[in-house]
C-alpha positions as CSV (number, residue, x, y, z in Angstrom):
1,M,-8.9,66.7,9.4
2,S,-7.8,69.9,7.4
3,F,-4.6,71.6,6.9
4,L,-3.8,75.2,5.4
5,A,-0.8,76.5,4.5
6,D,0.7,79.6,2.5
7,L,3.7,78.7,0.4
8,D,5.8,81.6,-1.1
9,V,6.8,80.5,-4.6
10,F,6.8,83.5,-6.7
11,K,9.4,86.2,-7.3
12,N,6.9,88.8,-6.3
13,N,5.7,87.4,-3.1
14,N,2.5,86.6,-4.0
15,P,1.4,83.2,-2.1
16,V,-0.1,80.0,-3.1
17,E,-2.4,78.9,-0.8
18,M,-2.8,74.9,-0.1
19,R,-5.4,73.0,1.4
20,V,-5.3,69.4,2.5
21,K,-8.7,68.1,3.7
22,L,-9.2,64.0,4.8
23,N,-12.5,63.0,5.3
24,N,-13.8,59.7,7.2
25,V,-9.9,58.6,7.8
26,F,-11.5,55.9,9.9
27,D,-13.9,54.7,7.5
28,T,-17.2,55.2,9.6
29,K,-20.4,54.1,8.4
30,Y,-22.5,57.1,7.4
31,F,-26.1,57.6,5.9
32,N,-26.9,57.0,2.2
33,H,-24.7,58.9,0.2
34,T,-27.6,59.2,-2.9
35,S,-29.9,60.6,-0.1
36,F,-30.3,64.8,0.6
37,Y,-27.4,64.6,3.1
38,R,-24.8,65.1,0.6
39,L,-26.0,68.3,0.3
40,I,-24.6,69.2,3.6
41,D,-21.2,67.6,2.9
42,V,-21.9,63.9,4.8
43,P,-18.5,62.2,3.9
44,K,-18.6,58.9,2.0
45,Q,-18.3,55.5,3.8
46,V,-14.4,55.2,2.6
47,E,-11.6,57.8,3.5
48,T,-11.4,60.6,0.9
49,Y,-8.3,62.9,0.4
50,L,-9.2,66.8,-0.8
51,Y,-5.7,68.7,-1.8
52,P,-6.8,71.9,-4.0
53,L,-3.9,74.3,-4.6
54,Q,-5.2,78.4,-4.6
55,F,-2.8,80.8,-6.7
56,L,-3.4,84.3,-5.8
57,F,-2.1,86.8,-8.1
58,N,-1.9,90.5,-8.5
59,I,-2.0,92.1,-12.0
60,N,0.3,94.9,-12.1
61,Q,1.5,97.0,-15.4
62,Q,3.8,94.1,-16.2
63,T,1.1,92.2,-17.2
64,I,-0.7,92.9,-20.5
65,I,-4.0,91.8,-21.3
66,N,-4.4,91.6,-25.2
67,L,-8.6,91.1,-25.2
68,N,-8.5,91.2,-29.3
69,T,-6.2,88.3,-29.6
70,M,-7.2,86.6,-26.1
71,K,-3.3,86.1,-25.1
72,T,-2.1,87.0,-21.8
73,K,1.2,87.3,-20.8
74,I,1.9,86.3,-17.1
75,M,4.9,86.7,-15.1
76,K,7.4,84.0,-15.0
77,T,7.5,81.5,-12.3
78,N,10.6,80.3,-10.8
79,F,11.2,76.4,-10.8
80,K,10.3,76.5,-6.8
81,L,6.7,76.0,-8.0
82,L,7.3,72.9,-10.0
83,A,9.3,71.5,-7.0
84,I,6.5,71.9,-4.7
85,I,4.0,70.7,-6.5
86,A,5.8,67.5,-7.5
87,F,6.5,67.1,-3.8
88,V,3.3,67.6,-2.9
89,G,1.7,64.9,-5.7
90,I,4.1,62.3,-4.4
91,T,3.2,62.8,-0.8
92,L,-0.2,62.5,-0.8
93,Q,-0.4,59.7,-3.6
94,S,-1.8,56.7,-2.0
95,C,-0.1,53.7,-3.3
96,S,0.3,50.0,-1.8
97,S,2.2,46.9,-2.9
98,E,1.7,43.6,-1.4
99,E,5.1,42.5,-0.4
100,E,6.3,39.2,-1.7
101,I,7.3,36.9,1.0
102,E,9.7,34.1,0.9
103,L,8.5,30.8,2.7
104,S,11.0,28.2,3.8
105,A,11.2,24.4,2.3
106,P,9.3,22.0,4.3
107,V,11.0,20.5,7.4
108,I,11.1,16.4,8.1
109,S,11.3,15.5,11.4
110,N,10.9,12.4,13.6
111,F,11.3,10.1,10.7
112,E,11.0,6.5,11.7
113,F,10.5,3.2,10.3
114,G,10.7,-0.5,11.2
115,E,8.8,-3.6,11.4
116,G,4.9,-2.8,10.6
117,S,3.0,-5.1,12.9
118,D,4.4,-3.9,16.0
119,H,5.2,-0.4,14.8
120,T,8.8,-0.7,16.0
121,T,11.6,1.9,15.2
122,D,14.3,-0.1,14.8
123,Q,14.8,0.0,11.3
124,V,14.5,-3.5,10.6
125,A,11.7,-5.3,8.6
126,Y,10.9,-8.8,7.5
127,K,9.9,-10.6,3.8
128,G,6.4,-11.2,3.7
129,S,5.5,-8.6,6.1
130,D,5.4,-4.5,5.9
131,I,7.4,-1.8,6.7
132,H,5.8,1.0,8.9
133,L,7.1,4.4,7.8
134,E,6.0,7.8,9.9
135,A,7.5,11.4,9.7
136,D,6.2,14.6,11.1
137,I,6.4,17.4,8.0
138,T,6.5,21.0,9.0
139,A,5.2,23.0,5.7
140,E,4.7,26.9,5.4
141,A,3.1,26.3,2.3
142,V,0.7,23.7,1.4
143,V,2.5,20.1,0.5
144,S,1.9,19.2,-3.2
145,S,3.5,15.8,-2.8
146,I,5.1,13.2,-0.9
147,T,7.6,10.5,-2.8
148,L,8.6,7.5,-1.1
149,H,11.5,5.3,-2.5
150,I,13.0,2.1,-1.4
151,H,15.8,0.0,-3.1
152,G,18.5,-2.0,-2.5
153,H,22.3,-1.9,-2.3
154,D,23.8,-4.2,-4.6
155,L,21.9,-7.6,-3.3
156,S,22.8,-10.9,-4.8
157,V,19.5,-12.6,-6.0
158,G,19.2,-16.0,-5.1
159,D,17.2,-18.9,-6.4
160,N,13.4,-17.9,-6.5
161,E,14.2,-14.4,-5.5
162,V,13.7,-11.2,-7.5
163,E,14.9,-7.7,-7.3
164,W,12.8,-5.3,-5.1
165,E,12.4,-1.6,-5.9
166,F,9.7,0.6,-4.5
167,E,8.3,4.3,-5.6
168,Q,5.3,5.9,-4.7
169,V,4.0,9.7,-5.0
170,Y,1.2,9.9,-2.2
171,T,-1.0,12.8,-3.1
172,D,-3.9,12.2,-0.8
173,A,-5.8,14.8,0.4
174,K,-4.6,14.2,4.0
175,Y,-1.1,15.3,3.1
176,L,-1.9,18.1,0.5
177,V,-2.1,20.7,3.6
178,I,0.1,22.6,5.8
179,N,1.9,20.4,8.4
180,P,0.9,17.0,7.5
181,T,2.0,13.9,9.3
182,F,3.1,11.2,7.0
183,H,2.3,7.6,8.1
184,E,2.1,4.8,5.8
185,H,2.6,0.8,5.5
186,V,4.7,-0.9,2.6
187,D,4.2,-4.7,1.7
188,V,7.7,-6.4,1.7
189,P,7.5,-9.2,-1.0
190,A,8.4,-12.5,0.4
191,N,10.6,-13.4,-2.8
192,I,13.0,-10.6,-2.6
193,P,16.6,-10.7,-1.4
194,A,17.3,-9.9,2.3
195,G,19.8,-7.1,3.0
196,E,20.2,-3.6,3.4
197,Y,17.9,-1.2,1.7
198,H,17.8,2.5,1.3
199,V,15.1,4.4,2.1
200,E,14.0,8.2,0.8
201,L,11.3,10.4,1.5
202,I,10.9,13.6,-0.4
203,V,8.5,16.4,0.5
204,T,7.3,19.0,-2.3
205,D,5.2,22.0,-1.6
206,E,3.1,23.8,-4.1
207,L,6.1,26.8,-4.5
208,G,8.4,23.9,-5.9
209,N,10.2,23.7,-2.5
210,T,11.7,19.9,-1.9
211,T,13.2,18.3,1.0
212,E,14.7,14.9,1.4
213,V,15.4,12.9,4.4
214,E,16.9,9.4,4.1
215,G,17.9,6.2,6.3
216,H,18.4,2.3,5.6
217,V,16.3,-0.6,6.5
218,D,17.4,-4.1,7.0
219,V,15.0,-6.7,5.4
220,L,15.6,-10.0,7.2
221,D,13.9,-13.3,6.3
222,P,10.9,-14.0,8.9
223,I,12.9,-17.4,9.4
224,T,16.2,-17.9,9.6
225,L,18.3,-21.3,10.2
226,S,21.6,-21.4,11.5
227,D,24.4,-23.7,13.0
228,M,23.1,-26.7,10.4
229,S,24.9,-30.3,11.6
230,V,23.5,-32.9,9.7
231,D,25.2,-36.0,9.2
232,A,26.9,-36.5,5.8
233,T,26.9,-40.2,5.9
234,A,25.0,-42.9,8.0
235,Q,24.6,-46.4,8.3
236,R,21.2,-48.2,7.7
237,G,20.0,-49.7,11.0
238,K,21.1,-46.8,12.8
239,D,19.9,-43.5,13.1
240,L,20.5,-40.1,11.2
241,H,21.2,-37.1,13.5
242,A,20.1,-33.6,12.6
243,E,20.3,-30.5,14.3
244,F,20.3,-26.6,13.8
245,M,18.8,-23.5,15.4
246,I,15.5,-21.7,14.3
247,D,14.5,-18.3,14.5
248,A,10.9,-17.0,13.4
249,V,9.9,-13.8,14.2
250,N,6.5,-14.6,13.8
251,G,6.8,-17.9,15.9
252,I,7.1,-21.6,14.5
253,H,4.0,-23.7,13.2
254,S,5.5,-26.5,12.3
255,I,8.9,-28.2,11.0
256,S,8.9,-31.0,8.2
257,V,11.4,-33.2,7.0
258,D,11.3,-35.4,3.9
259,I,14.0,-37.8,2.9
260,H,14.1,-39.7,-0.3
261,A,16.3,-41.6,-2.5
262,H,17.7,-41.0,-6.2
263,D,16.5,-43.5,-8.2
264,L,18.0,-46.4,-6.6
265,A,18.1,-50.2,-7.2
266,V,16.2,-52.3,-4.9
267,G,18.4,-55.4,-4.2
268,D,17.1,-58.5,-2.5
269,G,15.9,-58.2,0.9
270,E,15.7,-54.5,0.5
271,V,12.6,-52.3,0.9
272,E,12.5,-48.6,-0.9
273,W,12.6,-46.2,1.7
274,D,11.0,-42.7,1.9
275,F,10.6,-40.8,5.0
276,E,8.4,-37.8,5.9
277,K,7.2,-36.6,9.2
278,E,5.9,-33.1,10.9
279,Y,7.2,-32.0,14.0
280,T,5.5,-29.7,16.1
281,E,5.9,-30.8,19.9
282,G,8.5,-28.8,21.9
283,Y,8.5,-26.4,18.4
284,H,5.2,-25.1,17.9
285,D,4.9,-21.1,18.7
286,K,8.4,-20.9,19.6
287,N,10.4,-17.7,18.2
288,S,13.9,-19.6,18.8
289,V,14.3,-22.8,19.3
290,E,17.2,-25.8,18.5
291,F,15.8,-28.2,16.5
292,H,17.4,-31.7,17.6
293,E,16.3,-35.0,16.5
294,H,17.5,-38.6,15.5
295,I,15.8,-40.4,12.3
296,D,15.9,-44.2,12.3
297,I,17.1,-45.4,9.1
298,P,15.7,-49.1,8.2
299,A,18.1,-51.7,7.8
300,T,16.1,-52.7,4.7
301,A,16.9,-49.4,3.0
302,P,18.8,-49.8,-0.2
303,A,22.4,-48.2,0.2
304,G,23.0,-44.8,-1.4
305,E,22.8,-41.2,-1.8
306,Y,19.2,-39.9,-0.3
307,H,18.0,-36.1,-0.6
308,I,17.0,-34.1,2.5
309,M,14.7,-31.4,3.0
310,F,14.1,-29.7,6.0
311,T,10.9,-27.0,5.6
312,V,10.0,-24.8,8.5
313,E,6.7,-22.9,8.5
314,D,5.8,-19.9,10.7
315,E,2.3,-18.8,11.9
316,D,2.1,-16.0,8.6
317,G,2.6,-19.2,6.5
318,N,6.6,-18.3,5.6
319,I,8.2,-21.0,4.8
320,K,12.0,-21.4,5.0
321,E,13.6,-24.7,3.6
322,Y,17.4,-26.4,3.8
323,E,18.3,-29.4,1.6
324,T,21.0,-31.5,1.8
325,H,22.0,-35.1,1.0
326,I,23.2,-38.0,2.7
327,D,25.1,-41.4,2.1
328,V,23.1,-44.3,3.5
329,T,25.8,-47.1,3.6
330,A,25.3,-51.0,3.9
């Protein structure tokens, strides 16, 4: 492909002849260029650009050639020549720049969490169990880390309980990709306070873009006792009445009752009394049931204050205790 043009750029109307030639525009493969085919102008395998400029001058009386000093005085050109040469250079210059593309921050969707064993999405978990968390991540750049943070909201810490705060940065290979799916299970300690916990999921890509999504999960006791009704006083030779509701998400394994005295003096005709019994019939494997029992108090039991401990164990080994006192009268 070639182009030829005559441009009138001098005052004396002598033209400038400009030729532009493009070889192998479509980058077609040709013969080995070290061979003799180059002598017959076989183009190279890559595109080439040739743009020679040919200037034609007529020497007239105004041109003086001094052979002794090798100096030649040539007619002045106007600024049109400089403008044309600059335009041709800029037009034919091949330049390329990689346009910088701005990638969006990751998008987190379908963030769900709940009780782990059933993969529920009701935003409830149980002490001694685990939390199932899952989210879809749409990322234009490769994900560099996923951070999960769980902490409580001013929860009261009871006896034998400890504060709980969870934070982990996930950099597993399955997450360091474009558009990963986050899926993890987090163990919930059995000795933490029940209540509302704040959940934060933070996704960062390799460009430093960060996206955060949050929610709340209610951490509950796997066993709850409610509507407690236990006699505060009872007469020996009679019975003790105990009644309350039990809810156990994992099912009830057994209910134990332990009654013992507090250093009571044993009088004549009296016998020290301790009571221990495990109840399973009518309760085992139930998730919600009313405990309702009558416990006989021997007529020979010393009068005084007795300590009572109710212990409920579920099928996963979690334990819930309730203790109170009863005065046994003569």
